[in-house]
C-alpha positions, -999 to 999 in steps of 0.1 A, spaced: 392 20 -191 399 -19 -179 391 -12 -141 357 7 -152 349 -22 -169 357 -44 -138 342 -22 -111 308 -23 -142 307 -58 -141 314 -64 -104 285 -38 -92 258 -58 -119 272 -90 -105 259 -76 -67 232 -67 -79 219 -100 -98 230 -114 -70 205 -93 -41 179 -97 -70 177 -133 -67 181 -137 -34 152 -113 -30 129 -127 -56 133 -163 -36 103 -166 -16 85 -148 -48 91 -180 -66 86 -202 -45 55 -192 -38 47 -191 -76 60 -226 -83 39 -240 -51 4 -221 -64 11 -244 -92 21 -279 -76 -5 -295 -64 -8 -305 -25 2 -345 -28 34 -332 -47 44 -308 -18 38 -325 5 62 -359 -13 84 -339 -24 100 -305 -9 82 -269 -6 108 -264 -33 105 -277 -65 94 -278 -104 57 -283 -111 55 -320 -122 18 -310 -130 4 -282 -134 -23 -276 -110 -40 -243 -122 -70 -254 -106 -52 -236 -74 -63 -203 -83 -99 -212 -92 -98 -229 -56 -86 -201 -36 -106 -176 -55 -138 -193 -45 -136 -225 -28 -111 -224 -4 -123 -223 40 -113 -194 54 -127 -191 97 -152 -222 87 -168 -195 53 -157 -217 25 -161 -188 -3 -122 -187 -9 -106 -148 -6 -128 -132 -33 -149 -111 -1 -118 -107 15 -104 -91 -18 -139 -71 -17 -128 -60 13 -94 -47 7 -107 -23 -20 -135 -8 -3 -108 0 22 -76 9 1 -96 30 -24 -114 54 -5 -85 57 21 -62 63 -8 -80 89 -24 -93 106 9 -58 106 23 -41 120 -2 -68 146 -16 -64 158 19 -28 156 22 -32 177 -7 -47 205 6 -26 205 41 4 202 24 -7 233 -1 -16 256 29 11 248 51 38 256 25 21 283 5 -2 304 27 23 314 54 9 313 90 20 320 125 27 284 140 24 268 101 61 252 111 52 238 142 17 223 125 41 209 100 63 194 129 33 179 146 21 164 112 51 149 100 57 132 140 31 106 132 54 92 99 80 81 128 57 67 152 52 29 152 20 16 144 23 -1 176 17 28 199 -14 33 177 -36 5 190 -47 13 219 -59 51 211 -76 39 179 -96 14 198 -109 38 221 -118 60 190 -137 32 170 -151 22 204 -166 55 210 -176 68 173 -195 28 170 -169 15 143 -154 -11 158 -153 -41 134 -159 -24 104 -147 -15 74 -153 21 74 -133 22 107 -104 8 84 -110 39 62 -108 60 88 -76 43 107 -62 44 70 -71 79 59 -58 96 88 -26 77 89 -17 85 53 -24 123 64 16 125 77 30 108 47 10 126 18 12 160 37 49 156 36 55 146 2 32 176 -9 47 202 12 80 195 2 61 198 -35 46 228 -34 72 244 -19 88 249 -50 62 268 -65 72 303 -73 56 329 -52 52 354 -73 26 331 -92 8 330 -58 12 366 -53 -6 375 -91 -32 351 -90 -41 372 -54 -39 399 -68 -66 386 -92 -89 381 -64 -88 342 -65 -88 326 -31 -75 298 -9 -95 272 -30 -99 290 -66 -60 292 -63 -55 259 -53 -77 243 -77 -67 263 -108 -30 265 -105 -14 242 -77 -37 212 -87 -29 213 -123 11 208 -111 4 183 -93 3 152 -113 36 141 -106 35 142 -65 -2 129 -67 11 99 -86 36 98 -59 13 100 -31 -15 74 -44 8 46 -54 27 54 -14 -10 49 -3 -25 23 -27 6 -3 -18 8 5 20 -26 1 31 -33 -29 5 -4 -45 24 -11 -35 58 -21 -64 86 -19 -49 118 -51 -29 121 -70 -54 99 -60 -82 124 -67 -62 155 -100 -39 148 -120 -65 124 -129 -100 123 -148 -127 103 -162 -114 68 -151 -79 77 -111 -86 79 -93 -74 45 -73 -99 26 -38 -94 47 -58 -106 75 -77 -132 62 -47 -147 48 -33 -160 83 -69 -174 87 -72 -197 58 -77 -234 70 -63 -264 58 -95 -277 47 -114 -311 55 -86 -334 38 -57 -348 52 -32 -330 30 -22 -300 41 -34 -272 7 -5 -254 3 -11 -250 -32 -45 -236 -27 -27 -213 2 1 -201 -21 -21 -191 -52 -45 -181 -25 -11 -154 -15 -3 -151 -51 -37 -134 -58 -36 -110 -28 -6 -96 -40 -15 -93 -74 -30 -57 -72 0 -40 -57 24 -60 -82 3 -47 -109 3 -12 -99 43 -12 -97 48 -26 -127 24 -5 -146 32 27 -120 72 19 -106 87 46 -134 59 71 -124 70 71 -89 105 77 -96 98 105 -116 74 124 -92 101 119 -63 126 129 -84 107 160 -88 108 173 -57 86 147 -30 114 139 -9 135 171 -16 
């Protein structure tokens, strides 16, 4: 009994230590977002605010200069939303249909198709830059938000198809046979039977896609410039303003604002994400 208590105490100690180390960067950014630029320069990048500079958030949202445009990160947050929301919904819907077709409507070559689709999970993003450059050029979507929506929708199909296929394969075959006997076709079965059983896995795919697309940097900085950039790419272009003192406080506030949507998704949807995974997404 004593050994078990000691092991549990050691486990908690290690877990708290790892959590502390992992959260140090977040704590530094949060504290610096509430410190004045002069205080950061005079002391160090790590410290407790002497004066709470809440005005940093106002400046980061609407007044800070990014690539000669002094409008803050507000328009770039809108860009990220205009890319993330439709790409998340489209990739989730298409992945659900594809996973349903591969798992419940068996046909010749379905395993090969599934293997090719999931191959995209393992391909590094750098390998896809040149093909996507050619595609965007040919379809006329270079430096557009629509181009990023197309990229993230197609890129996300590998994950959403994998998740949905592994979830749908557990649906009883007798349920499908009964629906077919009653005359239901492909889309009617999907809409009437499969989709009502899908909320756990759809929550997983939505959270996965939303956080991944919002936080994505490589495609945003490669395929967009200027006012078309998502917020993650625009943060790199944060200028130091015309002041003599670097605006580290405002920059930190901008980082916090940019990370807020994914943090909120995690806080309010994290438990549903875990439930969805254990319901069959990674069997």
